[in-house]
N, C-alpha and C positions, 0 to 999 in steps of 0.2 A: 365421454370425457373421464376425468379422474375425480378422485375424492376431493371434499372441499378443501383441504389443507393444500393439495396440489394447485387447485385453482386460484386460492388466495396467494400462494407463492408466485404463480405466473403473473397475476395482477400487480402484486407489489414490486416484482422485478421489472415489469413493463413501466410501472410508474418511475421507478427510481432511475432508469435508463432514460426516460423522457426527461425528466427533471435535470439530470446530468448534462444532457445534450442541449437543453434550452439554455441553462446557465452558461455553458460554454460559448454558445452563440451569442448571447448578451455581452460577455466578457470580451469576445473577439470584436464584436460591433462597437463596444465602447472604447477599446483599445484603439482601433482603427480610427474611429471619429475623432478621439483627442489627439492621436499623432498627427492626423492631417491637419486639424483645425489649430492647434497650439503649438507642436513641436516639430513641424515638418522640416525645419532647417537641420534638426539633429537626426533626421532620417538617413540611415546609410545601409551599406550592403550588409554589415555586421548585424545591424537591427533586424533586417529583412531575414537573413538566416536564422537568427535566434526566434524570430515569430514563426518562421516555417517549422524549425525544429520542435518548438512547443506545441504546435497544431498537429504535426506529424505523429508525435508521441501520444498526444490526445486521442487522435482517431484509431491508432494502433490499440491503445488500451481500451478504448471504447468497444471496437471491434471483437477484441478478446473477451470483454465483460458480456457483451451480447450474445456472443456463442456459447459462454459458459452458462448463461441464464436460459438458454433454449431447452424446451422439453424434448425429450426423445419419445417417439411416437412409434407403436408397433403398426403391423400392416392392417389391423382393424381400426385403427384411428384412436386407440386407447393410450393414454399417456403412462409410459414406463416409468420415466423419471422426470420430475417437473423442472429441472434444471437446479444449478447452485444457487443457494439463498445470497443475494448481493447484500443484504442487511447483517449477515452473519458476520461478527467481527471475530470470530475465533478461527476463520479460514487462513491458509496458509498464504495465499497470493492476492486474493480479492481486496482485503483492506489496504494492502500496500499500493496496488493499482490506483484505488481511490485517493490514496495519499499523494501519488504522484500527480494525479489530475488537480488536486487541490494546490500543491506547491507550484504547479504550472499556471494556474490562475492567479496565484499571489504574485509570481514573476511577471505577468502580463500587465496586471494592474499597477504594480510598483514601478516598473520600468516605464510605463506610460505617464504616470503622474509624478513620480518622485525623481527617480535618477536612473540612468543607464547602468549603474553598477549593480543594481539588483539581479542582473543576469547571473551574477556569481552565485545566487541563491540557489541555482539550479544544481549546483555542485552538491548540495546536502544530500541528494538521493544516492549518488554513488558512494560518497562517504559513510552514509549510513548502512549501505549494503556490505561495504568492507568491514565496519563495525561488527554487524550481525555475523557475518562470516567468520570473523576474528573470535568472537565469543564461542562458537562452536569448535574452532580448530585448536584454539590456544591450550584448553585443558588437556588435549590429545598430545600435544607437543611438551607439556610440562611446564608451560608458562601460564601465569596469571589465570584468569577466568574465575576462580573461586568455586566453581560447581565439582571440582574433583573430589577425591578423598582426602580428608584432613585427618592425619593420625592424631590420636589423643595422647597427652603426655603420659609417660610411664608413671604409674603410681607405685609407692613403696610401702612394704609392710603390710599392715592391717588392711589398709584401704585396698590395696591390690587384691587381697584375699577375699574381701567383701565383693569387689567387683567380679572376680572369677567365679563365686558361688551364684552371683546373681545372673550372670551370663549363662552359667551352666543349666540354670532352672529354666531359662527361656523366656 
């Protein structure tokens, strides 16, 4: 096998995936039981489609996370790469995948207990994606953003000479 850090990563990834799946199964069971027992009269095709959509997105993301966490093994059985750390919050995609899963759980629980209007909460995900893309694209278009170059106002006289000498020194 690999070194101890790779083994630890394999164990923590497996535990995280297992707990995520268990929580999802509990949320789905509670949603189903509550909808059948208390709100069956409001069950419709749209609710069924929403339920299937949330579950489909969950299983797609779960499969992606599972494949990202899988170790790569060479022909001798030694682990070359232990897989991506699912607890690392600095990654590009993994934290967003978990956020989508958490929003899905919130939508299922809130639509079961509170109101059907909470299905609209799922729109937060594409709106957030558009916002993040706009943050990257806007400075290139010369609009907003704030991360682009901000010119300093021109100094006059003595102050300008001091700044020129200061920047010339490095």
